[in-house]
C-alpha positions as CSV (number, residue, x, y, z in Angstrom):
1,M,-3.0,-9.3,2.2
2,R,-3.1,-5.8,3.8
3,A,-5.4,-7.0,6.6
4,S,-3.1,-9.9,7.2
5,G,-0.1,-7.6,7.2
6,R,-1.7,-5.3,9.8
7,K,-2.4,-8.3,12.0
8,L,1.2,-9.5,11.7
9,N,2.4,-6.0,12.5
10,L,0.2,-5.8,15.5
11,S,1.3,-9.2,16.8
12,S,5.0,-8.3,16.2
13,G,4.5,-4.9,18.0
14,I,2.8,-6.6,21.0
15,A,5.6,-9.2,21.1
16,V,8.3,-6.5,21.0
17,L,6.5,-4.5,23.7
18,C,6.2,-7.5,25.9
19,I,9.9,-8.3,25.5
20,A,10.8,-4.7,26.3
21,V,8.6,-4.8,29.4
22,Y,10.3,-8.1,30.6
23,I,13.8,-6.6,30.1
24,A,12.9,-3.3,31.6
25,A,11.2,-4.9,34.7
26,I,14.1,-7.3,35.3
27,S,16.8,-4.6,34.7
28,F,15.0,-2.1,36.9
29,G,14.6,-4.7,39.7
30,A,18.3,-5.7,39.4
31,V,19.5,-2.1,39.5
32,R,17.2,-1.2,42.4
33,I,18.5,-4.1,44.4
34,V,22.1,-3.3,43.7
35,V,21.5,0.4,44.6
36,G,19.7,-0.8,47.7
37,I,22.6,-2.9,48.8
38,G,24.9,0.1,48.4
39,E,22.6,2.3,50.4
40,R,22.3,-0.4,53.0
41,R,26.0,-0.5,53.5
42,S,26.3,3.2,53.8
43,L,23.5,3.2,56.5
44,A,25.2,0.3,58.3
45,E,28.5,2.2,58.3
46,M,26.9,5.3,59.7
47,E,25.1,3.3,62.4
48,F,28.4,1.5,63.3
49,Y,30.3,4.8,63.9
50,D,27.3,6.1,65.9
51,L,27.5,3.0,68.1
52,A,31.2,3.4,68.4
53,D,30.7,6.9,69.7
54,R,28.1,5.7,72.1
55,A,30.4,2.9,73.4
56,S,33.2,5.4,74.0
57,S,31.0,8.0,75.7
58,A,29.0,5.6,77.8
59,A,32.3,4.1,79.3
60,V,33.0,7.5,80.9
61,S,29.5,8.1,82.4
62,L,28.5,4.5,83.1
63,G,31.7,2.6,83.5
64,F,33.2,0.3,81.0
65,M,31.3,-2.9,80.8
66,S,29.1,-2.2,83.7
67,D,25.5,-3.6,83.5
68,A,24.2,-0.1,82.5
69,Y,27.0,0.1,79.9
70,Q,26.1,-3.2,78.4
71,Q,22.4,-2.4,78.4
72,S,23.0,0.8,76.5
73,I,24.8,-1.2,73.8
74,R,21.8,-3.6,73.7
75,D,19.4,-0.7,73.5
76,Y,21.1,0.6,70.4
77,F,19.8,-2.4,68.5
78,S,16.2,-1.1,69.0
79,V,17.0,1.9,66.9
80,S,19.4,0.4,64.4
81,E,18.1,-0.8,61.1
82,T,21.1,-2.8,59.9
83,L,23.4,-4.0,62.7
84,L,23.0,-7.7,63.7
85,G,25.9,-8.3,66.1
86,V,28.6,-6.5,67.9
87,I,31.8,-7.8,69.6
88,I,33.8,-5.5,72.0
89,T,37.2,-6.8,73.0
90,G,39.5,-5.4,75.6
91,S,42.0,-6.3,78.4
92,S,39.1,-7.5,80.5
93,G,37.8,-10.0,77.9
94,E,35.3,-10.2,75.0
95,Y,31.7,-9.2,75.1
96,A,29.1,-9.9,72.4
97,F,25.7,-8.3,71.7
98,E,23.1,-9.3,69.2
99,R,19.8,-8.0,67.8
100,F,18.4,-11.4,68.6
101,P,19.9,-14.7,69.5
102,G,21.8,-16.3,66.6
103,A,21.6,-13.2,64.5
104,G,25.3,-13.0,63.7
105,I,27.4,-14.5,66.5
106,V,28.4,-18.0,67.4
107,W,30.4,-19.1,70.5
108,S,33.5,-21.1,70.7
109,G,33.7,-21.9,74.4
110,N,33.6,-18.5,76.0
111,S,34.8,-16.7,72.9
112,P,32.3,-15.1,70.6
113,R,32.9,-15.2,66.9
114,F,30.9,-13.8,63.9
115,R,29.2,-16.5,61.9
116,P,31.6,-17.9,59.3
117,N,31.1,-17.0,55.6
118,F,29.0,-14.0,56.6
119,P,28.2,-12.3,53.3
120,A,29.5,-8.8,54.4
121,E,32.9,-8.0,55.9
122,P,32.6,-6.8,59.6
123,F,33.2,-3.2,60.4
124,Y,36.2,-2.7,62.8
125,L,37.3,0.3,64.9
126,P,39.6,0.8,67.9
127,L,38.0,2.5,70.9
128,R,39.8,5.0,73.1
129,I,38.6,4.5,76.7
130,E,40.4,5.9,79.7
131,G,42.0,3.2,81.8
132,Q,41.5,0.5,79.1
133,R,44.0,-0.8,76.7
134,N,43.5,-2.4,73.2
135,V,39.7,-2.0,73.2
136,N,38.2,-2.7,69.8
137,I,34.6,-2.8,68.5
138,Q,33.5,-4.9,65.5
139,A,30.0,-5.3,64.0
140,V,28.2,-7.2,61.3
141,Y,25.2,-6.0,59.5
142,S,22.3,-7.1,57.3
143,F,23.3,-5.9,53.8
144,I,19.8,-6.6,52.3
145,N,16.7,-4.5,53.0
146,Y,14.2,-7.3,52.8
147,D,11.2,-5.0,52.7
148,L,12.7,-3.2,49.7
149,F,13.7,-6.6,48.2
150,L,10.1,-7.8,48.4
151,R,8.7,-4.6,47.0
152,V,11.0,-4.8,44.0
153,L,10.1,-8.4,43.4
154,R,6.4,-7.6,43.6
155,G,6.8,-4.7,41.2
156,T,8.9,-6.8,38.8
157,L,6.4,-9.7,38.9
158,L,3.5,-7.3,38.4
159,A,5.1,-5.8,35.3
160,I,5.9,-9.3,33.9
161,L,2.4,-10.5,34.6
162,S,0.9,-7.4,33.0
163,A,2.9,-8.1,29.8
164,L,1.9,-11.7,29.8
165,A,-1.7,-10.7,30.2
166,L,-1.4,-8.3,27.3
167,A,0.2,-11.0,25.1
168,F,-2.5,-13.6,26.2
169,I,-5.3,-11.1,25.4
170,T,-3.8,-10.3,22.0
171,L,-3.4,-14.0,21.2
172,L,-7.0,-14.7,22.3
173,L,-8.3,-11.9,20.1
174,E,-6.4,-13.2,17.1
175,L,-7.7,-16.7,17.7
176,V,-11.2,-15.4,17.9
177,Q,-10.7,-13.3,14.7
178,K,-9.1,-16.3,13.0
179,N,-12.1,-18.5,13.9
180,K,-14.5,-15.9,12.7
181,S,-12.7,-15.6,9.4
182,A,-12.6,-19.4,9.0
183,A,-16.3,-19.6,9.7
184,A,-17.0,-16.8,7.2
185,R,-14.9,-18.5,4.5
186,S,-16.7,-21.8,5.2
187,S,-20.0,-20.0,5.0
188,D,-19.0,-18.3,1.7
189,Y,-17.8,-21.6,0.3
190,A,-21.0,-23.3,1.3
191,K,-23.0,-20.6,-0.5
192,S,-20.9,-20.5,-3.6
193,A,-20.1,-24.2,-4.0
194,P,-22.3,-26.1,-6.3
195,A,-24.5,-28.8,-5.0
196,E,-22.8,-32.1,-4.3
197,D,-24.8,-33.8,-7.0
198,D,-23.5,-31.3,-9.6
199,G,-19.8,-32.3,-9.2
200,P,-17.9,-35.4,-10.1
201,Q,-18.7,-38.5,-8.0
202,G,-16.4,-41.4,-8.5
203,L,-14.0,-42.0,-11.3
204,Y,-16.4,-42.3,-14.2
205,T,-19.5,-40.4,-15.4
206,P,-23.0,-42.0,-15.1
207,R,-23.8,-40.9,-18.6
208,A,-21.0,-42.6,-20.6
209,N,-19.0,-44.5,-17.9
210,I,-15.8,-42.8,-18.8
211,G,-13.7,-40.2,-17.0
212,W,-15.1,-36.8,-15.9
213,E,-14.0,-33.9,-18.1
214,S,-12.7,-32.0,-15.0
215,Y,-10.2,-34.8,-14.3
216,L,-8.6,-34.6,-17.8
217,Y,-6.2,-31.7,-17.2
218,D,-4.5,-33.2,-14.1
219,R,-4.3,-36.6,-15.6
220,L,-2.8,-35.3,-18.9
221,N,-0.2,-33.3,-17.0
222,S,0.7,-36.4,-15.0
223,E,1.0,-38.6,-18.1
224,L,3.1,-35.9,-19.9
225,Q,5.5,-35.8,-16.9
226,R,5.7,-39.6,-16.7
227,C,6.4,-39.9,-20.5
228,A,9.0,-37.1,-20.3
229,S,10.8,-38.9,-17.5
230,F,11.1,-42.1,-19.6
231,E,11.7,-40.2,-22.8
232,K,8.5,-41.6,-24.3
233,D,6.1,-39.8,-26.7
234,L,2.4,-39.3,-26.0
235,V,-0.7,-38.6,-28.2
236,Y,-3.7,-36.6,-27.2
237,M,-6.8,-37.1,-29.3
238,I,-10.2,-35.2,-29.4
239,M,-13.2,-36.8,-31.1
240,E,-16.6,-35.1,-31.8
241,L,-19.5,-37.4,-32.5
242,G,-21.4,-34.8,-34.5
243,I,-24.8,-36.4,-33.5
244,T,-26.8,-35.2,-30.5
245,D,-28.1,-38.4,-29.2
246,D,-27.5,-39.5,-25.5
247,S,-28.1,-43.1,-26.2
248,L,-25.8,-43.1,-29.2
249,Y,-23.2,-41.2,-27.2
250,G,-23.0,-43.9,-24.5
251,R,-22.5,-46.5,-27.1
252,F,-19.9,-44.3,-28.8
253,A,-18.0,-44.0,-25.5
254,E,-18.1,-47.8,-25.0
255,E,-16.7,-48.3,-28.6
256,A,-13.8,-46.0,-27.7
257,V,-13.1,-47.9,-24.5
258,N,-13.1,-51.3,-26.3
259,F,-10.9,-49.9,-29.1
260,F,-8.3,-48.0,-27.0
261,S,-8.5,-50.5,-24.1
262,M,-7.9,-47.9,-21.3
263,R,-11.1,-46.5,-19.7
264,D,-9.1,-44.4,-17.2
265,L,-7.5,-42.5,-20.0
266,I,-10.7,-41.6,-21.8
267,F,-12.8,-38.6,-20.8
268,E,-16.0,-36.8,-21.7
269,R,-15.5,-33.6,-23.6
270,G,-18.4,-31.1,-23.9
271,E,-21.8,-32.5,-24.7
272,Y,-20.9,-35.2,-27.3
273,G,-17.1,-35.3,-27.4
274,I,-14.4,-37.6,-26.1
275,S,-10.8,-37.0,-25.2
276,V,-8.3,-39.8,-25.3
277,I,-4.7,-39.9,-23.9
278,I,-2.5,-42.5,-25.6
279,P,0.9,-42.7,-23.8
280,S,4.1,-44.2,-25.3
281,E,3.0,-43.7,-28.9
282,N,4.1,-41.0,-31.5
283,L,2.0,-38.9,-33.8
284,D,2.2,-41.4,-36.7
285,E,1.0,-44.3,-34.6
286,G,-1.7,-42.0,-33.2
287,M,-2.9,-41.1,-36.7
288,R,-3.1,-44.8,-37.7
289,K,-5.2,-45.5,-34.6
290,A,-7.4,-42.6,-35.3
291,E,-8.0,-43.7,-38.9
292,D,-8.7,-47.3,-37.8
293,F,-11.2,-46.1,-35.1
294,Y,-12.9,-43.7,-37.6
295,K,-13.4,-46.5,-40.2
296,K,-14.6,-49.0,-37.6
297,T,-17.1,-46.5,-36.1
298,A,-18.3,-45.1,-39.4
299,A,-18.9,-48.5,-40.8
300,G,-20.5,-49.9,-37.7
301,L,-22.1,-47.7,-35.1
302,L,-22.7,-44.7,-37.3
303,R,-23.6,-46.4,-40.6
304,S,-27.3,-45.9,-40.2
305,Y,-27.0,-42.3,-39.1
306,S,-27.2,-39.5,-41.7
307,G,-25.1,-37.2,-39.4
308,A,-22.1,-39.6,-39.4
309,K,-20.3,-37.3,-41.8
310,Y,-19.8,-34.8,-39.0
311,F,-17.8,-37.3,-36.9
312,R,-14.3,-35.8,-36.7
313,I,-11.0,-36.3,-34.9
314,G,-8.1,-33.9,-34.0
315,L,-4.9,-34.9,-32.4
316,S,-1.4,-33.7,-31.3
317,S,1.6,-35.3,-29.6
318,R,4.4,-34.4,-27.2
319,S,7.0,-34.9,-30.0
320,G,9.9,-34.8,-27.5
321,R,8.9,-31.5,-26.1
322,L,8.6,-30.6,-22.4
323,I,5.1,-29.4,-22.8
324,E,2.2,-28.6,-20.5
325,A,-1.4,-30.0,-20.8
326,D,-3.0,-26.8,-21.8
327,R,-0.6,-26.4,-24.8
328,L,-1.3,-30.0,-26.0
329,I,-5.1,-29.4,-25.6
330,L,-4.8,-26.2,-27.6
331,E,-3.0,-28.0,-30.4
332,A,-5.5,-30.9,-30.6
333,T,-8.4,-28.4,-30.5
334,T,-6.8,-26.4,-33.3
335,A,-6.4,-29.6,-35.3
336,L,-10.1,-30.5,-34.7
337,E,-11.2,-27.1,-36.0
338,K,-9.1,-27.6,-39.1
339,T,-11.3,-30.6,-40.0
340,L,-14.1,-28.1,-40.9
341,E,-11.9,-26.2,-43.3
342,P,-11.6,-27.1,-47.0
343,P,-10.4,-29.4,-48.2
344,V,-12.6,-31.4,-45.8
345,S,-10.8,-34.1,-43.7
346,H,-12.3,-36.1,-40.9
347,I,-8.9,-36.5,-39.2
348,V,-6.3,-33.7,-38.7
349,A,-3.1,-34.0,-36.7
350,F,-1.3,-31.0,-35.4
351,K,2.4,-31.1,-36.3
352,S,4.5,-29.1,-33.9
353,N,6.9,-26.4,-35.2
354,A,10.0,-25.9,-33.0
355,D,10.3,-22.2,-33.7
356,K,6.6,-21.5,-33.1
357,Y,6.7,-23.5,-29.9
358,R,9.7,-21.6,-28.6
359,E,7.9,-18.3,-29.4
360,Y,4.8,-19.6,-27.5
361,I,7.0,-20.5,-24.5
362,R,8.6,-17.1,-24.6
363,K,5.3,-15.2,-24.6
364,S,3.9,-17.5,-21.8
365,S,6.8,-17.0,-19.5
């Protein structure tokens, strides 16, 4: 049990560790992306103000919207990390600049517009240029750093795959260990189990053609439960032949089958004994049957045997009690032993005592 507990604790620990790694990896990735978006916006805002300064200063030295002026605006995209598109409007019209065609601007006739539903609000700032009125600059930017995004995804995926690999290796090791344990148990069982020929084969024994002794306990318990369900009595009887003769024992068993008419409720007991289960009969009826069988057997099968005086019978009954098989077997065995005590009687029945039975149940519980 301790080894099993250690395995369970190890498995639970690995499971908790894997879950913690999953949560930590996903949480770290989400936080890193959110922080990256904030950093990206700050960088874009700084670049936008830098571009606005350039647009204002270049108008003085190059002339507003001259070819050189427009080229300087386009050149800024080569150093910018975030800006995608810029629109400058003034009294002389609207001018659009992009990092690459279609990056952030669409045209409606001759009027440039930022792409609709752009995920980030455009930056806006008025420009003060001498000789120009109502000049404004607007810009849109890429709010995601895709290089950072891919790095975070790779790191998160690597952490999750590592946790999955750890869980898989742990499961694999446990399966290997479980298979080894099962193989060891099978080997131990094969070594300790008796040869197949030594155990019960079929319902009846080859020696006496009645039930195996090892089947008695389960069958008696089953019959006790059935009789209790229908509020019926039951008698359990033990008979000892008293003569050590295999041939005679086989004939004795057949006499019992013919008399009690139920081969499946008759079982071998020891070397030369027989157990009989008689359902739906009380102790008095069982005594009458025992006496009839004793007289019939003593006068017939055992008449010519000098050891017939050792043939004896002990019996007990359910007597309305909720009783287990082992208790009934004990009572019948006790009754059988009483046949050897003076005054000698070949048949003894165990009569239950309610007070003693309750005391037995109390001690057994």
